[in-house]
C-alpha positions in Angstrom: -0.2 0.4 -0.2 1.5 3.5 -0.7 2.2 6.0 1.7 -0.3 8.3 -0.1 -3.0 5.3 0.4 -2.0 5.0 4.3 -2.0 8.6 4.9 -5.5 9.2 3.7 -7.5 6.1 5.1 -5.6 7.4 8.6 -7.0 11.2 7.9 -10.8 9.4 6.8 -10.6 7.5 9.9 -9.2 10.0 12.3 -12.0 12.8 10.9 -14.8 10.1 11.1 -13.4 9.5 15.0 -13.4 13.3 15.5 -17.4 13.1 14.4 -18.5 10.7 16.3 -16.4 10.9 19.4 -16.6 7.8 20.8 -12.7 8.8 22.3 -11.9 12.1 23.4 -10.7 13.8 20.4 -6.8 14.0 22.1 -6.7 10.1 22.0 -7.5 10.0 18.3 -5.1 12.6 17.7 -2.6 10.9 19.7 -3.4 7.7 18.2 -3.8 8.8 14.8 0.1 10.2 15.0 1.4 6.7 16.4 -0.5 4.7 13.4 1.4 7.2 10.9 4.5 6.6 12.6 4.1 2.6 12.6 3.2 2.3 9.2 6.3 4.5 7.9 4.7 7.4 7.0 6.4 9.3 9.9 9.9 8.4 12.4 8.9 7.5 15.9 10.5 10.5 17.1 8.4 12.5 15.5 4.9 11.5 17.0 5.8 13.9 20.5 7.8 16.1 18.4 5.2 18.6 18.3 5.4 18.8 22.4 8.7 20.1 22.1 7.8 23.7 20.1 7.7 27.2 20.8 3.9 27.5 20.1 3.3 24.8 23.7 5.6 27.2 25.5 4.0 30.3 24.5 0.5 28.8 25.4 1.5 27.6 28.8 3.3 31.5 29.7 0.4 33.1 28.2 -2.2 30.5 30.1 -0.7 31.9 33.0 -0.8 35.3 32.8 -4.1 35.2 31.5 -5.2 33.3 34.8 -3.5 35.8 36.7 -6.4 38.8 35.9 -8.4 36.2 37.0 -6.8 35.4 40.4 -6.4 38.9 41.0 -10.1 40.2 40.4 -9.1 42.4 37.4 -11.1 40.6 35.0 -14.8 40.1 37.2 -13.9 44.6 37.3 -13.6 44.7 33.5 -16.0 42.3 32.5 -18.8 43.7 34.5 -17.5 47.5 33.0 -17.8 46.0 29.8 -20.7 44.3 30.2 -22.9 47.7 31.0 -21.5 49.1 28.1 -22.8 45.7 25.8 -25.4 44.9 27.4 -26.2 41.2 28.4 -26.6 40.5 24.9 -24.3 37.5 23.5 -24.2 39.2 20.2 -23.2 42.3 20.9 -20.2 40.2 23.0 -19.8 38.3 20.0 -19.4 41.6 17.7 -17.1 43.6 20.4 -14.6 40.3 20.2 -14.9 39.7 16.7 -13.7 43.8 16.0 -11.4 43.8 18.6 -9.2 40.5 17.8 -9.5 41.6 13.9 -7.9 44.5 14.9 -5.0 43.5 17.4 -4.4 40.6 15.3 -3.6 42.8 11.9 -0.5 43.6 14.3 0.1 41.0 16.3 0.5 36.9 16.8 -2.9 35.8 16.5 -2.3 33.4 19.0 -0.7 36.0 21.7 -3.9 38.0 20.9 -6.0 35.3 21.4 -4.8 34.1 24.9 -4.4 37.7 25.8 -8.0 38.2 25.5 -9.4 35.4 26.6 -9.9 35.8 30.1 -11.3 39.0 29.4 -14.4 37.4 26.6 -14.7 34.9 29.4 -15.1 37.4 31.8 -17.7 39.2 29.4 -19.6 36.4 29.0 -19.7 35.2 32.7 -20.8 38.7 33.8 -23.9 38.6 31.3 -24.5 35.4 32.6 -24.3 33.1 29.8 -21.5 30.5 28.3 -18.3 31.5 27.2 -18.0 29.1 24.0 -19.7 30.8 20.9 -17.2 34.2 22.1 -14.4 32.3 22.7 -14.9 30.9 18.8 -15.5 34.3 17.4 -12.1 35.4 19.1 -10.5 32.5 17.0 -11.9 33.8 14.1 -11.3 37.7 14.5 -7.7 36.8 14.9 -8.1 34.7 11.8 -9.7 37.2 10.3 -7.5 40.0 11.4 -4.1 38.2 10.0 -5.3 38.6 6.7 -5.1 42.6 7.2 -1.3 43.2 7.3 2.0 40.9 5.9 2.9 40.5 9.9 -0.7 39.3 11.0 0.1 36.1 10.5 3.3 33.9 10.1 2.0 32.1 7.2 1.9 35.7 5.3 5.8 36.1 6.3 6.4 32.4 4.5 4.7 33.2 1.4 6.8 36.5 0.8 10.0 34.8 1.6 9.0 31.6 -0.8 8.2 34.0 -3.5 11.9 36.0 -2.9 13.3 31.8 -3.1 11.3 31.7 -6.2 12.9 35.6 -7.9 9.9 37.3 -7.2 9.3 40.6 -5.6 7.8 40.0 -1.6 4.2 41.6 -0.9 4.4 44.8 0.9 3.4 45.3 4.4 -0.1 46.7 3.3 -0.5 44.3 0.0 -3.0 42.1 1.2 -4.7 44.5 3.4 -7.6 45.2 0.8 -8.6 41.2 0.8 -8.0 41.3 4.1 -10.5 44.3 4.8 -12.9 42.0 3.4 -12.6 39.1 4.7 -13.0 41.3 8.2 -16.2 42.7 7.4 -17.7 39.8 5.6 -16.5 37.7 8.2 -17.5 39.8 11.3 -21.1 40.2 9.9 -21.4 36.3 8.9 -19.9 35.0 12.1 -22.1 37.9 14.1 -25.7 37.3 12.3 -25.5 33.8 11.2 -22.5 32.0 12.2 -23.0 32.0 15.9 -26.5 30.7 15.4 -25.0 27.4 13.8 -23.4 26.1 17.1 -24.1 25.6 20.4 -23.6 26.9 23.2 -21.5 24.1 25.0 -21.6 25.6 28.8 -17.9 25.0 29.0 -15.9 27.3 30.9 -11.7 26.9 30.4 -9.4 25.9 32.9 -7.9 29.4 33.5 -11.3 30.8 34.4 -12.0 27.8 36.7 -10.8 29.9 39.6 -13.5 31.3 43.0 -14.4 34.7 42.5 -11.7 36.9 43.9 -12.0 40.5 45.7 -9.9 42.7 43.8 -6.2 43.3 44.6 -5.5 46.5 43.6 -1.7 46.1 44.0 -1.4 42.6 42.2 -4.0 43.8 39.5 -1.7 46.2 38.3 0.8 43.6 38.5 -1.2 41.6 36.4 -2.2 44.1 33.8 1.1 45.7 33.2 2.7 42.2 32.7 0.3 41.2 30.4 0.1 44.8 28.7 4.2 44.3 28.8 4.1 40.7 27.2 1.8 42.3 24.3 3.7 45.0 23.4 7.0 42.8 23.0 5.4 40.4 20.7 3.7 43.3 18.6 7.6 44.7 18.4 8.8 41.4 17.6 12.0 41.5 18.8 14.7 39.3 17.6 16.3 39.0 21.0 13.1 38.4 22.6 10.9 35.8 21.1 7.1 35.5 21.9 7.6 32.6 23.9 10.2 34.1 26.0 8.4 37.1 26.4 5.6 35.1 27.5 7.5 32.7 30.3 9.0 36.0 31.3 5.7 37.7 32.1 4.8 34.2 33.7 7.8 34.2 36.4 6.8 38.2 37.3 2.9 36.5 38.1 4.7 34.2 40.6 7.6 35.7 41.6 5.2 38.2 42.5 2.8 36.1 44.2 -0.2 37.4 42.2 -0.5 33.2 41.7 0.6 30.4 43.6 3.3 28.5 41.7 0.1 25.4 42.4 -2.5 27.8 40.8 0.2 28.4 37.8 0.4 24.8 37.2 -3.4 24.6 37.5 -4.5 27.7 35.0 -2.4 25.5 32.5 -5.1 23.3 30.2 -3.4 20.5 29.7 -6.1 18.8 27.6 -5.5 22.2 25.1 -1.6 21.6 25.2 -2.4 17.9 24.0 -4.2 18.5 21.3 -1.6 21.9 19.8 1.1 19.0 20.2 -0.6 16.1 18.4 -1.0 18.4 15.4 2.4 19.0 14.3 2.8 14.8 13.8 -0.4 14.8 11.1 0.4 18.0 9.4 4.4 16.0 8.9 2.5 13.0 8.1 0.6 14.4 5.0 3.6 16.3 3.9 6.2 12.9 3.8 3.7 10.7 2.4 3.4 13.4 -0.5 -0.3 14.0 -0.2 0.2 17.5 -1.0 2.1 16.5 -4.2 -0.8 14.5 -5.4 -2.9 17.5 -5.1 -1.0 20.0 -6.4 -0.2 17.5 -9.6 -4.3 16.7 -10.3 -4.2 20.5 -9.9 -1.8 20.8 -12.8 -3.7 18.3 -14.8 -7.4 19.7 -14.3 -5.9 22.9 -15.5 -4.7 22.0 -18.9 -2.8 24.8 -21.1 -5.3 27.5 -21.9 -7.3 28.2 -18.5 -9.4 30.6 -17.8 -8.2 33.0 -14.7 -11.9 31.8 -12.8 -11.0 28.6 -13.5 -6.7 29.4 -12.1 -8.9 30.9 -9.0 -11.0 29.0 -7.9 -8.7 25.3 -8.5 -5.9 27.5 -6.5 -8.0 28.1 -3.9 -9.8 25.4 -3.0 -6.8 22.9 -3.5 -5.2 25.0 -1.3 -8.1 25.5 1.4 -8.5 21.9 1.4 -5.0 21.0 2.5 -4.3 23.6 4.8 -7.7 21.9 6.7 -4.9 19.1 7.4 -1.5 20.1 6.8 -2.0 23.5 8.6 -0.9 26.7 6.6 2.6 27.3 6.4 3.3 23.6 4.9 0.7 24.3 2.4 2.0 27.3 1.7 5.1 26.3 1.1 4.2 23.4 -1.5 2.0 25.2 -3.3 3.8 28.8 -4.2 6.3 27.0 -6.6 3.5 25.2 -7.7 1.4 28.9 -8.7 4.7 30.0 -9.9 5.4 27.6 -12.5 1.5 27.7 -13.4 1.5 31.5 -14.0 4.4 30.8 -16.5 3.8 28.2 -18.4 0.0 30.0 -19.1 1.5 33.2 -19.5 0.1 35.2 -16.8 1.4 37.8 -14.0 2.4 35.2 -11.0 1.2 37.9 -8.1 -2.3 37.4 -7.8 -1.7 33.7 -7.8 0.4 33.9 -5.2 -1.9 36.0 -3.2 -4.6 33.4 -3.8 -2.1 30.8 -2.0 -1.3 33.3 0.7 -5.1 34.0 1.3 -6.0 29.8 1.0 -3.3 28.7 2.7 -4.5 30.3 6.1 -8.1 30.3 5.9 -7.8 27.5 8.7 -11.4 27.5 9.4 -13.1 23.9 8.7 -11.5 21.9 11.2 -10.2 21.8 14.6 -6.3 20.7 13.7 -6.0 23.1 10.5 -3.5 24.9 13.1 -2.4 25.0 16.5 -5.2 27.9 17.8 -8.1 25.8 16.3 -6.7 23.1 18.6 -6.6 25.4 21.4 -10.4 26.9 21.0 -11.1 22.9 20.9 -9.8 23.1 25.0 -11.2 26.3 25.4 -14.8 25.5 24.3 -15.1 21.6 23.6 -16.5 22.5 20.0 -16.6 19.0 18.0 -15.4 18.8 14.9 -18.9 18.6 12.7 -19.2 22.3 14.8 -16.3 23.4 13.4 -16.9 22.5 9.7 -21.0 23.3 10.3 -19.4 27.2 10.8 -16.1 27.0 8.8 -16.7 25.9 5.7 -19.4 28.6 5.1 -16.5 30.8 5.4 -14.1 29.7 3.3 -16.8 30.1 0.4 -17.0 33.9 1.8 -12.8 34.3 1.8 -13.5 32.7 -2.0 -16.0 35.3 -2.5 -13.7 38.2 -1.4 -10.6 37.0 -3.0 -12.7 36.3 -7.0 -13.9 39.9 -6.5 -10.7 42.0 -5.6 -8.6 40.1 -7.3 -9.3 41.3 -10.9 -9.4 45.5 -9.3 -6.3 45.2 -6.7 -4.0 42.4 -8.4 -5.3 41.5 -12.0 -3.6 38.9 -13.9 
């Protein structure tokens, strides 16, 4: 049996188990990684390689800092004040969450934005008297939308620019992606607020970082927690090479525990280990899809379907949906790095500009909406909300088509072939 066939069988079985959920998602994800290893698709050392990553360190640090806002009583105060502005209206809180996360994630790491905002969003929902799951999923989508606004909004944008340079193209500028990103932000925010949020249930789950007894406001400790969070966000936004995001998060967590805003035991409890297991398992699955040649096979199918004289509509449609499909199972950066040289080659063969194709690949490759394992931040949100695979599909597939519509409408105007 070929590696591609084995990988597709494992993926199909994993998706079926995710939908039916006879076992916890973490068990299925790790089990799939083990099967990929013992069928020769990945090496056994790759099964748990995802846990030895800066993303895991970043998440742990930011979870401690976020939880400190609950332990010092500041989130309750902020949540109550914000609810006075939004009212006890879930739709208003979802809308505010989407707008703020869009704005912040256009200049900051979306994982950083999400881990910073999650405690505040959760506190707002608790103060308003309903579960935070829908609003936390809105936080994920808003952070993904905002990642399309500037070149630094999400790591895959910069990876796409680097891949273009390697292929001899002038990389996209800081705001080249902005017209597309604004379209995604506006239409995506309207969709999630008025339609998407109605397609999913309120799971009633409260994240681990918020499972603490209601604390009286301690002004000194609250100030330390708030300043620490703000300082870490500034460092993340500034993207200092000397202080990477995960180091900044760990330093922030050390400040929180060192100043006794939280005890060490409380800090350990604040880390959502289910979330960490899910995020860590993503790497092995992505590696398996890449190693097996499944991505290359998809790319070859595209070339065969395009033929010698395809229309620009056909190019846009096939490139977009092939990239968008693959990123749901392989993660965004590997998908973009795989498709970029293929897209440029297609452009050269049919005599059109490679830049709109490169932009389509950049956007579709980061449109990781429709599965829990499409990106680390999706897995993180599963841990916070307990949403199922089918919930992601119900709300994510329409968003894929909305992103495609934006690409289809904006490309001829801002980046014609």
